[in-house]
N, C-alpha and C positions, 0 to 999 in steps of 0.2 A: 504493499500499500503506499502510496507517495504523500509524505508529509509536507506541506508547506508552512514555515515558519517566519512571521511578520515579528520582527524585533523592533519594538517601540520605545525602546530607552533612547533619551536624548544626548547620551554621552555614555562612552566605554568608562565603565568603572569596577570595581571588585565586586559590587552586588550583580551588574547586570553579567559580568564575566560568570562569578557563580551561579546563576540561573540557568543561562545559556549551556554551561558544560554539563551540569547535572542534565538539563533535559536532554542534549544530544545523547550522552550516556545511555540514559534510559532507553531512548529511543533505538539506539544501536545494538542494545540488549535484546531489543524485540526484532531484530533486524529490518528496520524500518528506514528507509530510506529519506532524509531530510533536504529540503531545498530552503535556504535561509537567507530571507533578504532583510538585511541590517538597513533599515529606513532611513537613518541618519545621513546614509551614504548613499542612497536613492534621488536620482532627479525625479520630484514630483511635484508637481503645480496644483494649486487648489481648486477645488472643483467649483466651477463658473456657474453653476446653477440654471445651465442653459437649455438642459436637458437634450443636446444634441446625441448623447449615446442612446438617448430613445427614439429620437425623431429623424436625426440628419444621418448618422451610421449606426443604425441600431446595433446594439451589444457591443461598441466599440467605444470609448471615449473620444472626444474631439479633439482632445491635448495628447498629442505624439510626444511620449516620455514615458518614462519607467511605470507607471501607472498600468497601461497597457501589458505590459509583460507581466507584472503580479497579476492582474485580472485573469490573464491567460493560465498563469501556474495554479491559481485559485481551482478554475474552471475544470483542471484535471486532476485535483487534488483527492484523496480520500480523507484526510484528516487536515484542517487548518488549524493553526495552533497561534494565539496571540501572547507576546511579551510586554509587559507594560508598567511602570510605575502606577500604582492608584492616585489619580490626580483629581480631588476635589469629589471623590466617589466616581470619576470616569476615567476615560483612556488619555494618556500623554497626547499632545499635539502632534507629536510626531508619527504615532499609531493612526491616529484621526484622520490625518491627510490620506492617507491610503484608503483607510476604511471608507471616506466619503465618496471616493472613485468606484466603488463594489455595486454601486446601483446598475453597472453598465451587465452585470450579470443576472439580472432580474428583468422584467417587462414593466412596461409603464401601465398595464391594464390592472384593473383590481381585482379580487378574490375576498371571499370570507374564509377568516381562519381565528378558530375559537372566538366566533361570535363577534369579529371587529373587521375592519377594513385593511388589508394588506395587499403588496403588490403579487403579481401571478409570476409562476416559477418561468426563467427562461430555457432553462435546461431541464431534463428527466432527473438527474441525480446532484446532491450537492453532497458538500463534505460535510463530516462529523467537524466539532468544532469545540477547542478547549481554549480556554483564557486563563495565563497565569500573571495574577497583578502581585505588584510587591507594593508594600507599606513599611516606612520607618519604625511604627510604633502602631499599637491596636488602635483602631477606630470605627467602633460598630456603625454609627451612622454612614459614614463612607464607605464599608464594606457591604452594607445593604442597599445602598445605591448602585455600588459597582457590580454585586450579583444581579439586579435586575435590569441593569443595561445588557448584559451578557445574556440573558435569557431571552430580551427583547430582540435583541440581535439573533439569536438563534431561531427566532419566530421568522423574522423577516428574512433570512438567507435559509430556512427551510433545513436547518441540519439535523439529521435524523438520530444522531447521538450529541449532547452537548455535557459541559461540566466546566466548574469555574472553581479555581484555586488561589487562594491569597498566601502567599508568603511574606511573614510580618519578623522584620530585626534582620538578624542575621545568624540564621539557623546554623548547626554543625552541619557539615558534609553529610552526615548519616541521615540526620532528620530531614533535610532537603532532598536527598536522592527517594527517603520511604513517602515523602508528600508527593514529589513528582509521579513515582511510579503508582500511587494510589490515584492519582486524578487519571492517569492512562488506563489504569483496570478499569474506572469508570466507565470510559469512552468503551473500551472493549466490551464491557458489561451492556452496552447499548442503554446506559443511563441518559435521562434528559432531563435537563433544566426545568424547575418551576418558577414562579415569580416570588420575588422577595419583598417584604413589607418595607415600603419607603418609610423614611422617618417622617413625622407629621409636622409638615410646614407650616399651616397655620399656626402649631403651637409652638413653632421658633421664631415666628415673627415678632418683632419688636416694636415697641415705642420709639421714636425719633424724635427729632426736633423739628418744628415748622421750617422747610427749606427756604432761604433766600436765593438761592442758585440751585436750577436742576439742569443735568445734563441727559440727554439721550443719546446711547451709543448703538447706532445702527448696525447690527452684525451681519448683513447681507451683502453678497458680492452685486447684486443689482442696483445697489446703491438707492438713489434718489427715487428709481422707478418699481422699488420693491413694496411688499405689503407690510416689512419690517419698519420702513420709514414711513408709511402710511399709518400705524397705528400709533408710531412712538411718536409722529409730528402730532397727532390730534391729542394727545397725552400731554404733551407739553403746551399745547394752546390751551388745554383746560387749566393746566397749574398756573400758565401766565396769567388768566383770568383771574386766578385768586391770589395774585401776588409777587409769583415766583419770576426771577429774572431765569430765561430758560437758552439753553442753547442745545445743537445738536450735530454731534460728529460721527461720520463714516469711518467704520473699522476699518476695511481691508486696504483702503489706499495709504495707511499711516504707516503699515506694520513694517513696512520693507526699508522705511528710511529712519534710522536711528534719531534724526534730530526731530522729525515727525513724532514718533512714538514718544521721546520725552517730552515733547510739547502735550500731546495727548494725555499722559500720565499726569502732568501738571494741571492740566484742565480737569481732571476727574478728583486731583487733591482740593482743588479749589470749589468741587462742586458740595453743597449739602447733601443733595439727593442725587444717586444716577439712576438710570433705568437702561438697561440693556435690552434690547429688541432685535430678535434673531427668529431663523426659520430653523425647523426641524431638519436634522440631516443624519440620518442612519439613526434616530433614536436619542440623537443629543444635540450638543451645540455643533456647528461648523468648524473645522480646524481651525480657522485664524483667530475666531473669537475664545477659544481654548489658548491660543497663543497669547493673547491680550490676558487672558485670566492669571496666566502662568507667570508674564511679566509685572501683572499688576500685583500679584500676592507678594512676589520677589521685594519690588519695590516697596512696598508698603511695611513690611517685614523686616528690612533693611533700615529702615528710617524709623521703625518702631511707631507705623502709622495706624491711628484708629481714630474711629469717627467717621460720619457720614452714613446716611440710608443707602441701600441698594434694593432694586425692585428689577422685576423681569418680565417681559411679555415675549411668549413664544407662540408662533403660529406653525402649523403643519398643514400637509397636502392630505390627510386622512380627515374623513369628517368628525371622528370621534376625538374629542378635545384631550382626553388622557393619555394619548400618545405622546403628549410632551411633558408628562410629568415626571420623568427621569430627569428631562434636560432641566426642568424647575430646580429639581432637588439637587443638581450638580450646583447649580448659581446659589441656593441656599447654605451649602457647605462649604462652598467658596468663600461666601460673606462671612460665614464663621471663623474660618481660616486666615482670613486678609483683614479682619476688625471692622468690617461693617457692620451695620445695624441691619439685618433682612426685613425688609418690610413687605414681602409676598410678591406675588407672581400672578399673571393671568396666561391661560392657555386658549388658544383659538383653534378651533377645528375648521378645516376646509377653508383656511385664509385666502389660497389663492384662487380658489373658486369664487369667495365674495368680492375681495377687495381687488385681486391682481393688481397692487400697485397703486391704485388711484386714491386720491382725497378724500376722505370720508363723506364730506361735506356735499359731494358731488353724487353720489351714489343714491339709491332709492332706499324705500322702506326696509328692506330686507337687512339693512346694518344697523337699523334702530337698537336692536340688543348689543351690539358691539359698541354703539357709541354710548348707551348708556351705562355699560360695564367700566367703559374708561372715564365716563364722569365721575361713577361712584368712588373709582379707585383715586382719580384725581382730588376729590372732596376728602379722602381721607390722609393722603400724602401730603397734601397742604396743609393738613394740621399735624404732621409728623406721625400719623396713625399707619398700621398695615393696612393693605389691600383688603377690604372685608370679603368674607366667602360669598357673600350674594352678589358681588361682581360677577365671580366665576359663575354662579348657579346662572346668571342671565345669558351666558353664552355655551354653557354645557349642551345644549339641544341644537344640534346644526340647523343653520339656516334652511336646509335642504333636507329631507330623508335620506337616510344613509344609501338605501339601495336605489335612489334615483341618481344619486351623486355618482356612484359608481357608474351606470348606465350612461348619463350624459358624458363622464370622466372618458369612457373609452371610444363614444363618438370625437370628442374632442382631440383626443392624441391621434385618431386617425386623420381628421381634420388639418392638424397641424404638420403631420408627416409629410401630408399632399404637398406641402411647398416645396421640400426638398426632392420630391417623386419617390419616397420612402416607404408610402403608405402599404404596398406589399410586402415589406420587408421587416415589419416591426416583430416579427417573432423570430427572427433569424438568429442562428446559433454559431457565431465567428469561432469561438474557441471549442468546437466541438462536443463531446459527450464525457461527462463524467466518469471517471475509471470507478469501478467498485472497489 
């Protein structure tokens, strides 16, 4: 059985070598061939969110870099293994950049899995799935978020068997070997993950101070044309009407320039309230947003930075808003580790179908629940209070029935593909059939 390993550690160190060596030794003892991608050494661009891997060149990312090689290897694997530090309960940005590109191995069309909407299979068979995370010290909240993320990924990528193992601290060689052997045995015995209970986000939300300055961070590659910008902008309008000075910054263009990144960090330092608005990419935040969180946590911890509130607005392409729960939990865990007061989040389902990057004030009555939810959120945040649960309840019900959304979605994908002459190739299998 071919095994593909995605090494998502950001740098070579004693811990990453220890875990990787122990894993390779265990695989060798089972006569399993392993192809290792050390992702920090690969050339992988950020997912552009353009859906060209579904619409223009079905099954192949539009960006010609190492992500295509990795996707092809995964499509031919019997076992896929992620190695990553546990970062705020999620994957490292190094790993997440590669994970975001894996949507080319599934279809744009929707199906129902365990009573909720997911994308359909592109290939007949998919790899078993094992994730090994590492954290320096026990953190039960982060562990729960991490296990839940792995489970969500196992559903979306149709893993026949799946397991999550978390290594803590610097275990002895024998202990680590036994832990990894146990994880591989779980895969061999065809174990499958179930959901983990996420920490209660509302219970961790905190009272802050009324913000004088509020900053919206738009974490979408589509910038001003994104749904993230539309909902973030509307919330800032509501906060401004309640006396706050507001600003909007777009994350993607700033991260590759050290001077611009430093200016962004200073902008966040100066804000009393920061709101991160982002789309859901493979059950979590897009990789560049995780880069920002990693840099911001290091920045604040280095200067003992504390204070300020953090809230989040997540939107996903599935009609069920709860697909964003894991990403909001990551934001809450980040807030705790970086010294922010977590002031809650909102999750919008079917955001692309409802908003499509258009200003909310230009839309029809179907957007009223969303606008009312953002008004409720602004009223609370303007007083330094966390976003109330009632705001989420207003948008929990999809603006369109899920079955109808899936039906219209299929027609929409075909219509969009017609622009590129690819409407008859949407189910193409460019990387062949997965080995058993």
